[in-house]
N, C-alpha and C positions, 0 to 999 in steps of 0.2 A: 226228250233227248235220244241220241240215236248212237248206239255204241259200234264202233267199227275196230277192225285189226287191219291196220296199214302198215305194211312193211315190218309185219312181226311186232306191231307195237300195239297196245289197246289206246284207242282214242275215244272221246264223246264228243259229240257236235250238237248243237242247239238250233237245228234248222227244219224248215216243213219237210216232211217226210217225201214229198214228190220232186224236191231239190236235185236236180242232176248231179251224179257223182263229181263229174269234171269240175264243177263248181266249189263243191266240198274241198276236192283236193287242192286246186288251185289258190282259193281266197281265204278258206278256213285253216287249211293245214300248210298253205304255203310251199307246196311242192310244185316244183316249175317243170318237171318232165313231161308230164302230160300236157298237150297244146290242143287249146280249142280252136278247130279250123273249121269244118262245114257245120257242125253242130246238127247232124242229120245221120251220123252212122255211117258216111261214106268215104270220107278220105283217110280214116285210120290214125290221125295225130293224136288222139286222145286215148289210144288204147294202152289198157292195163290188164293184168291178169287177176282173174276172179277165180279162186279154188284152182290155179294152175292153167286156166283156159283164157286165151286171149278175149278181151271185151271192150267194147267202145263205150268210155265211161260217159260220153256225152248222150246215151240213150238209156242209162240206167238211174232209175230214181234211188237216192241214197238209202232208203228203207229197204230196198231190194238187196243192197249190198250188206246189211246187218247180218253178223253171224258167218260172214264169209271172210276169207283170206284175200285182203286187196295188197296186190304188190305193184308198185309204181317202178318208174326206170329207177329212181333213187335207192328202192329197195333190191333191186337186181343184183347190183355188184356196187364196190366201192372204188374210188380212184387209186388206192394201194392194191386192190384185188378185184379188178373188174370181171363181169361174167364173161365167158368164152365169146359170146357174140358181141358185147361192147369192145374186147379187145380185138376181135377180128375187124369191126368196122373202123377202128383206129388204124388199125395195120394196112388196110385196104384203102383207107381215105373215101369211105362209101358215105359220105355227106357232103353237100356243100353248104346251104343256107342253113340246115339243120331243123327246120320246122318238122318235118316229116320224119325225122330220125328216130324219135321217140317211138312212134307206132311202128316203123320198121324193126327197131331193135325187139320191141315187146312183141310183135306177131313172131320174129324170127326165133325167139328165145322159147315161146309156147311150140311152135313147130317142132324143134329139136326134142323138147321135152317128149312130146308126142312121138316123134319119129326120129331117133338118134341117129339114122343114117338116110338122110333125103337124097332124092335125086335132083338133078337141075329143074327137072320139070316139076317136082314136087314144091321147090323154092318158088320157082315162077309162079306156079298155080297160087300157092297160099300167099304171096307178097303182091299178086296182082290186084288186092283190094286195097293196098295202101298207095295213096296218089302221092307223086314226087313230080316237082315241074323242073327240076335241076338237071336232069338226064344221068343219075348216079346209078340206075338200075343193074347196067353190067357189073358195076363194083359191090352192089347190093348183094347181088346172088354171088358173087364170088366170097364175099365176107360170110355170108351164111354157112355157105360149103366149107370155107376155112373153119368156120366154128364147130361144125359137125367133122370135123377131121378127113373131109372129102378131097381138100387141095392143101398144099404145102404154103 
């Protein structure tokens, strides 16, 4: 049995310790925010926060997440009270198909937590590792800057 803290709640899962965290989150805990994209840690769709740091859940054995605070998109904010990044993504319509959106939002929230006043260059540099095929990148950058209070 592996004990985790997911979105502020203790959970226990009975899975092999080398099971990737993405599978536990989606299959065992039924959390749909993190998406399985490339399964190689390259696209960012599976991004979660581990102890406040953006991490690719497809690369993390569940045993390595034990004792750490795991936050998924579902734990970042709520429909009634979205996280500033979630609210900014909605306001700026910074998504199309939505597949990459989880990773973009989780990466942006970690960036703003670490650097509350990022420049456009900071945002572009950080978000560069998240792949999107829809062409929403300018709206994503604007949304992140909006969440950081840099644009109205």
